[in-house]
Wavefront OBJ file of the C-alpha trace (Angstrom):
o trace
v -47.418 -11.135 45.262
v -49.556 -10.804 42.160
v -47.625 -11.568 38.993
v -48.160 -10.011 35.591
v -49.116 -6.531 34.437
v -51.868 -5.021 36.505
v -53.283 -2.045 34.621
v -56.155 -1.124 36.926
v -54.477 0.922 39.649
v -57.463 3.256 39.741
v -59.326 0.314 41.237
v -56.763 -1.042 43.741
v -53.053 -1.679 44.262
v -53.216 -5.405 43.591
v -49.452 -5.736 42.998
v -48.816 -4.908 46.661
v -51.896 -6.374 48.352
v -52.202 -9.473 46.198
v -55.966 -8.906 45.952
v -58.082 -7.705 43.080
v -60.909 -5.244 43.613
v -64.043 -7.296 44.331
v -65.878 -5.463 41.552
v -63.367 -6.647 38.927
v -64.530 -9.557 36.777
v -61.591 -11.970 37.015
v -61.570 -15.722 37.549
v -59.894 -15.325 40.971
v -62.823 -13.214 42.139
v -65.298 -15.857 40.990
v -63.531 -18.439 43.164
v -63.617 -16.077 46.149
v -67.311 -15.380 45.670
v -68.005 -19.137 45.555
v -66.185 -19.545 48.893
v -68.180 -16.677 50.361
v -71.398 -18.308 49.151
v -70.410 -21.550 50.890
v -69.679 -19.580 54.074
v -73.104 -17.906 53.904
v -74.813 -21.278 53.493
v -72.891 -22.766 56.441
v -73.702 -19.713 58.583
v -77.426 -19.818 57.784
v -77.529 -23.508 58.706
v -75.703 -22.778 61.988
v -78.229 -20.036 62.844
v -81.267 -21.876 61.457
v -81.894 -18.678 59.542
v -85.083 -18.435 57.451
v -84.706 -19.068 53.735
v -83.857 -15.826 52.003
v -81.915 -14.291 54.889
v -79.284 -11.786 53.807
v -75.695 -11.669 55.065
v -73.761 -8.399 55.275
v -70.040 -8.030 55.921
v -69.113 -4.851 57.774
v -66.422 -3.503 60.119
v -67.483 -5.459 63.207
v -70.056 -5.882 65.966
v -70.041 -2.209 66.945
v -71.071 -1.180 63.440
v -73.813 -3.813 63.559
v -75.033 -2.360 66.869
v -75.130 1.117 65.373
v -76.843 -0.167 62.227
v -79.666 -2.037 63.990
v -80.345 1.001 66.204
v -80.368 3.246 63.127
v -82.689 0.744 61.436
v -85.055 0.706 64.425
v -85.100 4.499 64.546
v -86.166 4.662 60.904
v -89.050 2.308 61.660
v -90.124 3.981 64.912
v -88.174 7.190 65.639
v -89.920 7.842 68.958
v -89.473 4.366 70.410
v -87.060 3.013 73.015
v -84.077 0.680 72.724
v -84.509 -1.974 75.424
v -81.611 -4.173 76.518
v -80.219 -5.975 79.561
v -77.168 -5.654 81.787
v -75.505 -8.256 79.539
v -75.082 -5.539 76.878
v -71.778 -4.155 75.689
v -71.343 -0.499 76.638
v -71.531 0.521 72.966
v -75.256 -0.357 72.847
v -76.155 2.551 75.113
v -73.511 4.768 73.473
v -74.930 4.193 69.989
v -78.506 4.648 71.181
v -77.484 8.039 72.517
v -75.615 8.800 69.283
v -78.811 8.196 67.315
v -80.790 10.188 69.909
v -82.819 7.210 71.108
v -83.710 6.380 74.682
v -81.952 3.276 76.053
v -83.240 1.466 79.100
v -83.352 -1.977 80.664
v -87.099 -2.077 81.253
v -89.640 -2.999 78.647
v -91.445 0.084 77.339
v -94.891 0.165 75.733
v -93.292 1.945 72.773
v -90.217 -0.215 72.185
v -88.463 0.117 68.821
v -85.716 -2.423 69.388
v -85.376 -5.339 71.777
v -81.621 -5.930 72.055
v -80.605 -9.371 73.324
v -76.964 -10.035 74.203
v -76.802 -13.813 74.138
v -73.795 -14.291 76.433
v -72.385 -11.861 78.996
v -68.774 -11.244 78.028
v -67.372 -10.928 81.550
v -68.926 -14.048 83.098
v -70.094 -16.317 80.277
v -73.697 -16.251 81.563
v -76.323 -17.130 78.959
v -79.446 -15.062 78.392
v -82.704 -17.036 78.426
v -83.754 -15.984 74.932
v -86.477 -18.644 74.770
v -88.261 -17.168 77.791
v -87.935 -13.577 76.638
v -89.250 -14.294 73.131
v -92.117 -16.394 74.501
v -93.137 -13.500 76.736
v -92.934 -10.982 73.901
v -95.210 -13.222 71.846
v -97.880 -12.835 74.563
v -98.254 -9.164 73.671
v -100.815 -7.637 71.357
v -99.382 -4.955 69.085
v -101.699 -2.057 68.357
v -100.309 -1.444 64.879
v -101.267 -5.016 63.923
v -104.789 -4.973 65.373
v -107.998 -3.308 64.201
v -109.236 -2.918 67.780
v -107.486 -0.261 69.851
v -106.515 -1.222 73.376
v -106.095 1.223 76.221
v -103.719 0.599 79.127
v -102.530 2.691 82.015
v -98.894 2.139 81.058
v -98.419 -0.536 83.727
v -96.773 -2.966 81.374
v -94.737 -5.939 82.560
v -91.117 -4.845 82.630
v -87.727 -6.301 81.836
v -86.359 -7.533 85.132
v -82.649 -6.698 85.223
v -80.724 -7.209 88.435
v -77.885 -9.400 89.638
v -79.822 -12.429 88.492
v -80.838 -13.646 85.058
v -82.486 -10.898 82.991
v -85.941 -11.853 81.828
v -89.186 -10.245 80.777
v -91.907 -10.811 83.356
v -95.458 -11.016 82.096
v -98.738 -11.430 83.932
v -101.764 -11.404 81.691
v -104.212 -12.027 84.530
v -104.539 -8.388 85.608
v -104.500 -6.519 82.310
v -103.975 -7.165 78.594
v -100.376 -7.212 77.387
v -100.247 -4.428 74.844
v -97.452 -2.602 73.047
v -97.753 0.089 70.399
v -95.535 -1.611 67.803
v -93.811 -4.933 67.360
v -90.150 -4.137 68.055
v -87.209 -5.384 66.070
v -85.643 -8.312 67.945
v -81.871 -8.514 67.485
v -79.347 -10.982 68.926
v -75.734 -10.088 69.719
v -73.988 -13.425 69.128
v -70.414 -12.162 69.538
v -69.803 -14.494 72.491
v -72.182 -17.314 71.579
v -71.600 -18.051 67.891
v -70.499 -21.693 67.420
v -70.618 -22.225 71.208
v -74.342 -22.615 71.929
v -77.339 -23.103 69.612
v -78.902 -20.063 67.936
v -82.293 -20.344 66.247
v -83.333 -17.329 64.204
v -86.520 -19.008 63.020
v -87.785 -20.248 66.386
v -86.920 -16.981 68.142
v -88.377 -14.849 65.292
v -85.180 -12.788 65.243
v -84.922 -9.901 62.823
v -81.133 -9.905 62.910
v -78.084 -11.672 64.372
v -74.526 -10.361 64.349
v -70.985 -11.177 65.465
v -67.348 -10.414 64.586
v -65.247 -12.768 62.484
v -62.218 -12.543 64.772
v -64.239 -14.464 67.376
v -63.964 -17.444 65.003
v -60.341 -16.992 63.994
v -61.023 -14.622 61.104
v -59.474 -11.187 60.566
v -59.974 -8.300 62.970
v -62.141 -5.486 61.622
v -64.707 -7.641 59.822
v -68.192 -8.294 61.159
v -71.214 -10.284 60.014
v -74.802 -9.043 60.165
v -77.576 -11.474 59.188
v -80.957 -9.967 58.305
v -84.140 -12.040 58.221
v -86.111 -12.005 54.932
v -89.125 -9.783 54.393
v -87.651 -6.897 56.387
v -87.283 -3.378 55.043
v -83.708 -2.923 56.155
v -82.201 0.564 56.492
v -78.428 0.589 55.839
v -76.197 2.695 58.026
v -73.715 3.144 55.162
v -75.432 3.690 51.826
v -74.069 2.430 48.527
v -74.656 -0.101 45.776
v -72.299 -2.744 47.151
v -73.632 -5.900 48.851
v -77.006 -5.515 47.147
v -77.422 -2.046 48.613
v -77.220 -3.334 52.185
v -73.875 -1.683 52.921
v -71.728 0.590 50.816
v -67.951 0.235 50.643
v -65.448 -2.205 49.206
v -66.219 -5.821 50.012
v -63.505 -7.353 52.302
v -62.218 -10.054 49.990
v -58.905 -10.954 51.632
v -60.575 -13.515 53.931
v -60.025 -17.261 53.950
v -63.654 -18.264 54.454
v -62.732 -21.962 54.465
v -60.919 -21.550 57.808
v -63.869 -19.863 59.516
v -66.663 -21.765 61.268
v -64.733 -25.038 61.152
v -66.157 -26.666 64.264
v -68.623 -25.995 67.059
v -67.879 -26.389 70.757
v -70.102 -27.818 73.454
v -71.410 -25.900 76.442
v -70.490 -28.864 78.647
v -67.145 -29.784 77.065
v -65.019 -27.886 79.613
v -67.200 -28.150 82.718
v -64.867 -30.404 84.742
v -61.812 -28.311 83.881
v -63.687 -25.113 84.793
v -64.829 -26.531 88.134
v -61.341 -27.757 89.028
v -59.808 -24.381 88.140
v -62.385 -22.557 90.264
v -61.780 -24.908 93.203
v -58.008 -24.426 92.935
v -58.284 -20.623 92.942
v -60.680 -20.588 95.886
v -58.379 -22.884 97.857
v -55.701 -20.257 97.276
v -57.997 -17.628 98.831
v -58.763 -16.042 95.454
v -62.368 -14.936 94.968
v -63.984 -16.221 91.767
v -67.373 -15.033 90.511
v -69.899 -17.869 90.555
v -72.607 -17.434 87.888
v -76.073 -18.071 89.283
v -77.487 -19.298 86.011
v -76.605 -21.344 82.951
v -73.264 -20.250 81.523
v -70.376 -21.210 79.262
v -67.594 -23.182 80.920
v -64.738 -21.251 79.379
v -64.715 -18.038 81.440
v -63.466 -17.388 84.968
v -63.829 -13.913 86.474
v -61.258 -13.350 89.244
v -61.326 -10.653 91.908
v -57.903 -8.985 92.108
v -58.740 -7.189 95.361
v -58.318 -3.655 94.022
v -58.060 -1.680 90.776
v -54.784 -3.074 89.487
v -55.909 -5.490 86.784
v -53.922 -3.672 84.063
v -50.684 -4.103 86.015
v -51.431 -7.777 86.581
v -52.183 -8.330 82.922
v -48.867 -6.783 81.865
v -46.864 -8.835 84.374
v -48.555 -12.058 83.276
v -48.093 -11.201 79.598
v -44.345 -10.822 80.184
v -44.474 -14.476 81.270
v -46.499 -15.477 78.180
v -49.762 -15.828 80.102
v -52.482 -13.781 78.467
v -55.650 -12.888 80.359
v -58.251 -10.244 79.659
v -59.199 -7.016 81.358
v -62.761 -5.741 81.387
v -62.486 -2.319 79.795
v -65.796 -2.798 78.017
v -67.696 -4.644 80.703
v -66.347 -3.785 84.144
v -67.599 -0.915 86.266
v -64.877 -1.214 88.896
v -61.884 -2.454 86.950
v -60.761 -4.805 89.748
v -61.178 -8.103 87.922
v -59.252 -10.143 85.398
v -60.900 -12.594 83.059
v -59.568 -15.987 82.061
v -61.195 -17.195 78.840
v -59.946 -20.399 77.264
v -60.915 -22.378 74.165
v -58.429 -25.208 74.582
v -58.890 -26.844 77.975
v -55.215 -27.884 77.970
v -54.290 -24.209 78.286
v -55.828 -23.956 81.748
v -53.735 -26.041 84.165
v -52.350 -25.829 87.704
v -49.035 -24.402 86.545
v -50.773 -21.467 84.878
v -53.131 -20.966 87.813
v -50.246 -21.004 90.318
v -48.517 -18.247 88.345
v -51.689 -16.149 88.321
v -52.129 -16.577 92.084
v -48.471 -15.758 92.735
v -48.686 -12.601 90.591
v -51.823 -11.402 92.379
v -50.199 -11.889 95.777
v -46.933 -10.235 94.710
v -48.673 -7.152 93.377
v -50.398 -6.755 96.718
l 1 2 3 4 5 6 7 8 9 10 11 12 13 14 15 16 17 18 19 20 21 22 23 24 25 26 27 28 29 30 31 32 33 34 35 36 37 38 39 40 41 42 43 44 45 46 47 48 49 50 51 52 53 54 55 56 57 58 59 60 61 62 63 64 65 66 67 68 69 70 71 72 73 74 75 76 77 78 79 80 81 82 83 84 85 86 87 88 89 90 91 92 93 94 95 96 97 98 99 100 101 102 103 104 105 106 107 108 109 110 111 112 113 114 115 116 117 118 119 120 121 122 123 124 125 126 127 128 129 130 131 132 133 134 135 136 137 138 139 140 141 142 143 144 145 146 147 148 149 150 151 152 153 154 155 156 157 158 159 160 161 162 163 164 165 166 167 168 169 170 171 172 173 174 175 176 177 178 179 180 181 182 183 184 185 186 187 188 189 190 191 192 193 194 195 196 197 198 199 200 201 202 203 204 205 206 207 208 209 210 211 212 213 214 215 216 217 218 219 220 221 222 223 224 225 226 227 228 229 230 231 232 233 234 235 236 237 238 239 240 241 242 243 244 245 246 247 248 249 250 251 252 253 254 255 256 257 258 259 260 261 262 263 264 265 266 267 268 269 270 271 272 273 274 275 276 277 278 279 280 281 282 283 284 285 286 287 288 289 290 291 292 293 294 295 296 297 298 299 300 301 302 303 304 305 306 307 308 309 310 311 312 313 314 315 316 317 318 319 320 321 322 323 324 325 326 327 328 329 330 331 332 333 334 335 336 337 338 339 340 341 342 343 344 345 346 347 348 349 350 351 352 353 354 355 356 357 358
């Protein structure tokens, strides 16, 4: 609790919350701003962000999705939002909200290329290097003095059960698009797990939610590359005019982004867990491509994953359903950060619960 006489209740109720209004000029706020500055520096190093990149705090990844679509619409209102089947369902929903076409094939008038770095349900990793390299093979009409004419037969985004990628073949016709699209990376599942390189990938923005790193729920981070005319979704003078609203100051930035994890660190544990489940006649999804070794997607035989989750939770075993990612709702997801949490005792209980429910 804040001690002393707080005579600025028009600003905030600091006596109850223990936090001053971020706009107030007190020494405590200066310390908090210094910690935020250190967090921004650490984040930009982690992302290899270009010098001068700007960091926005908002309400989470969904707001970032809506903001980058809104931003793209203001640059090219008649363009298309292009993504992959790795995308969270809110990408399409927010494209429709902003009255923009969303598809998973590259369009000659693309406003936004949306790259979800890691598929939430399976841990599969998008080949961002390949996609960006292919995009760089295009000529953009708005950047050239010579006008190109094509029949619309542009190389498309190949999205199927395998790894999404953009296929290009410059031998038959020139690779031409009307405008250079914004390229945005959803790093909600990849931040601090696999390398991200804003500079190499020429990304216009990267975003994630702080609760993925142990921070508070309801706070997101949106990083904008320098030299971009950014259009805020929520207008206001706060955060240098990048997002209006009170700055979320009740965050311990020193406890966020403490350590990175390795893509290979849990491979043996993941393989043993998969082998155990399959020996117990439980079907486990096997990713066809490079993936994180902290996610197992288990087939529960029918649409009863919610019941399974509740039964397991009563026994202090917490797994995830796929409300945002699953089309059928007949899977449960085991995601683990500490490899000691995934052991035969836990797996036996999961198998027993699945069999009992059926």
